C-alpha positions in Angstrom: 77.5 72.3 -34.7 80.5 73.1 -36.8 78.5 75.3 -39.1 77.1 77.2 -36.1 80.5 77.6 -34.6 82.0 78.9 -37.9 79.1 81.2 -38.7 78.3 82.7 -35.3 80.9 81.6 -32.8 81.0 79.6 -29.5 77.9 81.3 -28.1 75.7 80.2 -31.0 77.1 76.7 -30.8 76.3 76.8 -27.1 72.8 77.8 -27.8 72.4 74.8 -30.1 73.9 72.5 -27.4 71.5 73.9 -24.8 68.6 72.6 -26.9 70.0 69.1 -26.7 72.1 68.8 -23.5 71.7 65.0 -23.3 73.5 64.7 -26.7 76.6 66.8 -25.6 78.9 63.9 -24.7 78.0 61.8 -27.7 78.6 64.8 -29.9 82.0 65.4 -28.4 83.0 61.8 -28.8 81.7 61.8 -32.4 83.9 64.8 -33.2 86.9 63.0 -31.8 86.1 59.9 -33.9 85.5 61.9 -37.1 88.7 63.9 -36.5 90.7 60.6 -36.3 89.0 59.3 -39.4 89.8 62.4 -41.4 93.4 62.4 -40.2 93.8 58.7 -41.3 92.4 59.5 -44.7 94.3 62.8 -45.1 91.2 64.9 -45.3 92.9 67.9 -43.9 90.1 70.5 -44.2 87.6 68.2 -42.5 90.0 67.2 -39.8 90.7 70.9 -39.1 87.0 71.6 -38.6 86.6 68.8 -36.1 89.8 69.8 -34.3 88.5 73.3 -33.9 85.2 72.0 -32.5 87.1 69.8 -30.0 89.4 72.7 -29.1 86.6 75.0 -28.1 84.3 72.3 -26.7 84.6 73.6 -23.1 83.6 77.1 -24.2 80.6 75.7 -26.0 79.5 73.8 -22.9 80.0 76.9 -20.8 77.9 78.9 -23.3 75.2 76.3 -23.2 74.9 76.6 -19.4 74.8 80.4 -19.7 71.9 80.2 -22.1 70.2 77.5 -20.0 69.0 74.2 -21.2 65.8 74.6 -23.0 64.2 71.3 -21.9 63.4 70.4 -25.5 65.4 68.0 -27.5 66.4 68.8 -31.0 66.5 66.1 -33.6 69.6 65.8 -35.7 69.4 64.5 -39.2 72.6 62.9 -40.4 
């Protein structure tokens, strides 16, 4: 999600979210947790990336609704 946001903007991140709408809230919560972890460990660059994602989350959700949910779930490999 961060890669799509950085490479192609909020609309592209919204398109990705539209492919897995049921994962939206867990992804948002994960971003918050990872931001906190990065802050505690003084990993400034990683913390900045998660903070940016959190900061534009509303715009990403809006973009996902504009695209329309695709009805297909995308698997994420971590």
